[in-house]
C-alpha positions in Angstrom: 5.8 95.9 214.2 7.7 93.7 216.6 5.9 95.4 219.6 2.5 94.8 217.9 3.4 91.2 217.3 4.5 90.8 220.9 1.2 92.4 222.1 -0.7 89.8 219.9 1.3 86.9 221.5 0.7 88.3 225.0 -3.0 88.7 224.3 -3.3 85.2 222.9 -1.6 83.8 225.9 -4.1 85.5 228.1 -6.9 83.7 226.3 -5.8 80.5 227.8 -6.8 81.6 231.3 -10.0 80.2 232.9 -11.4 83.7 233.7 -13.7 85.4 231.3 -12.4 88.8 232.3 -8.8 87.8 231.5 -9.9 86.2 228.2 -11.7 89.4 227.2 -8.7 91.5 228.1 -6.5 89.1 226.1 -8.7 89.4 223.0 -8.7 93.2 223.3 -4.9 93.2 223.5 -4.6 90.7 220.6 -7.0 92.6 218.4 -5.2 95.9 219.1 -1.9 94.3 218.2 -3.3 93.0 214.9 -4.6 96.5 213.9 -1.3 98.1 214.7 0.6 95.4 212.8 -1.7 95.8 209.8 -1.2 99.6 209.9 2.6 99.1 210.1 2.7 96.7 207.2 0.4 98.9 205.1 2.5 102.0 205.8 5.7 100.2 205.0 4.6 99.8 201.4 5.3 103.5 200.9 9.0 103.0 201.7 9.4 99.5 200.3 7.8 99.8 196.9 9.4 101.9 194.2 7.6 105.1 193.2 6.0 103.7 190.0 4.7 100.5 191.6 3.1 101.5 194.9 -0.4 100.9 193.7 0.5 97.3 192.5 2.3 96.7 195.8 -0.7 97.8 197.8 -3.0 95.6 195.7 -0.8 92.6 196.2 -0.7 93.3 200.0 -4.5 93.5 200.2 -4.9 90.4 198.1 -2.4 88.5 200.3 -4.2 89.8 203.4 -7.6 88.4 202.3 -6.1 85.1 201.1 -4.4 84.7 204.5 -7.8 85.5 206.1 -9.4 82.7 204.0 -6.8 80.2 205.0 -7.0 81.5 208.5 -10.7 80.6 208.5 -10.1 77.0 207.6 -6.7 75.8 208.9 -7.4 76.5 212.6 -10.3 74.0 212.4 -7.7 71.2 212.1 -5.8 72.5 215.1 -9.1 72.8 217.0 -10.0 69.2 216.2 -6.8 67.8 217.6 -5.7 70.4 220.2 -8.8 72.5 221.1 -8.3 76.1 221.8 -4.7 75.7 223.0 -3.9 74.1 219.6 -5.3 77.1 217.8 -3.3 79.5 220.0 -0.1 77.6 219.2 -0.9 77.9 215.4 -1.5 81.6 215.6 1.6 82.2 217.7 3.7 80.3 215.2 2.3 82.4 212.4 3.0 85.6 214.4 6.6 84.5 215.1 7.1 83.9 211.4 5.6 87.4 210.7 7.9 88.9 213.3 11.0 87.3 211.8 9.9 88.4 208.3 9.6 92.0 209.6 12.8 91.9 211.6 15.0 90.4 208.8 13.0 91.2 205.7 12.1 94.8 206.1 15.0 96.9 204.8 14.7 100.4 205.9 15.2 102.7 202.9 15.0 106.3 202.3 12.1 106.7 200.0 12.7 108.2 196.5 11.1 111.6 196.0 7.6 111.1 194.6 6.1 113.9 192.4 2.6 113.0 193.6 2.2 112.6 197.3 0.3 109.4 198.1 
């Protein structure tokens, strides 16, 4: 997860370059990092949630993901208004750093309990 977040931050930083080729590469790196981070977070539910509540945990994760996407569609507009693209990049990097700290300190690696039904 930390490597995926680092890739996102690196890709976002590249989008500040004045070259279209570098910006395109930065967006590709950032998008790849987001997909890897999403897969990590979604997979972590299997270990983090108790056997009887994995479906509820997955539903809460997906709901939070879409609520975050809704807020992420509005909030950067304020940063764009006052800081342009660099302001939006700063906002997203701050959110990624918070996510990184959440993963680093909030994810407690556990041995999953045996599940009678493989999910």
